[in-house]
N, C-alpha and C positions, 0 to 999 in steps of 0.2 A: 281820177288821177290829178285832181286839183291840189296843188301845193303852193307854197309861198312864191316860188319862182314863176309858176304859171300865172299867179295873180299879179306879180310884178310886170310880166310881159303884157298882161291885159290892162295895166294901168290902175289896178285896184289898190295896189300898195305902192307907195312912193319908194324910190331908190335913187341913189346918186350914180347915174350912168357915166361910165368912162368911155365906152365904145359900144357901138351897135351896128349891125348890118342886118340883112334880111333873115339870117338864121341864128346869129349868135348875139348874146348880150353879156357885157362885162360891167359889173357894178362894184362899188366899194362895200366891203364887208361891214356889217353893223356892229360886230364885236371883233375889232382887229387884233391880230396876234403879232403884228409887226407894224412899223411905221407906214408901210404900204401893204395893204391886204385887199386883194381883189378877188372876186368870184366870177368865173367864166362858165356859162352854161348855154346849151342850145335852147332857143325859144320854144321849139316843139318838144313836148315831153315824149321822147322816143326810147329812153332807157332810164333805169333807176340808178345804175352805177356802172363802173367799168367791167363788172362781171357779166353784164348783159351783152348781147350781140349789138355792136355799134357799127353803123356804116363807116367804111374807111374815109369817105369824103367828109363826113361830119367831124371825125377826129382831125382830119387835115384842116378843116375850117377853124376848129377850136385852137389848134396850135398855131395857125396863121394869125389869129386874133391875139394870142399870147405874145407872139413875136412883135406884132405891130404896137400893142399897148406898152410892152416893156421898152421898146425903142423910143416911143413917144415920151415916156417918163424918164428916159436916160439911164435906166437900170440894166439895160442890155450890156453895158460896159462894166458895171460894178458887180452885178450878179443878182440873181433872184432864184427862188425855189418854187417849183410847181408841185402841188400836193393834191391827191384825191383820196377819199376815204370810201371803204366798202363796209357797210353795215355798222350797227351801233357800237360794237366793241372797238372799232377803229375811229369812231367819232362822227360817223355820218348821221346827221340829224334831219336831212331833207332827202327824200327818196326821188331825186331828180338828178341825172348825171350832171356833175359839176366839178370844176377844178379850182383850186386856190392858188394865187400867186402872192408870195411873200417877198418883200424887198424893202429897200430904203435904209437899211441898217445892217450891221454885222449880225447874222443869224447864228444861233447856237447850233452846234453839231447835233446830228440825230443818229 
């Protein structure tokens, strides 16, 4: 189950860290789709996507990290989008549970 996120956690691949605690890592996306584009994921590879069984506590920690990071960036007042993808047809390219936060500009409607 070694993927790019697991390798980032191990320090084998560099990443611009925005937030980190014992269980969650938030990094800047290397191919941003907005002025601010962050990726939030659990350090431990416990699920591949939101379709898997995910402990409620882990989801709570992920969304707590999203709240903290967006507040620190000041986009909690202007707005942001949280996105996750399930499987390749939806755009998932890494089989490790993760969420994207897009912000910092007016986003197109979806």
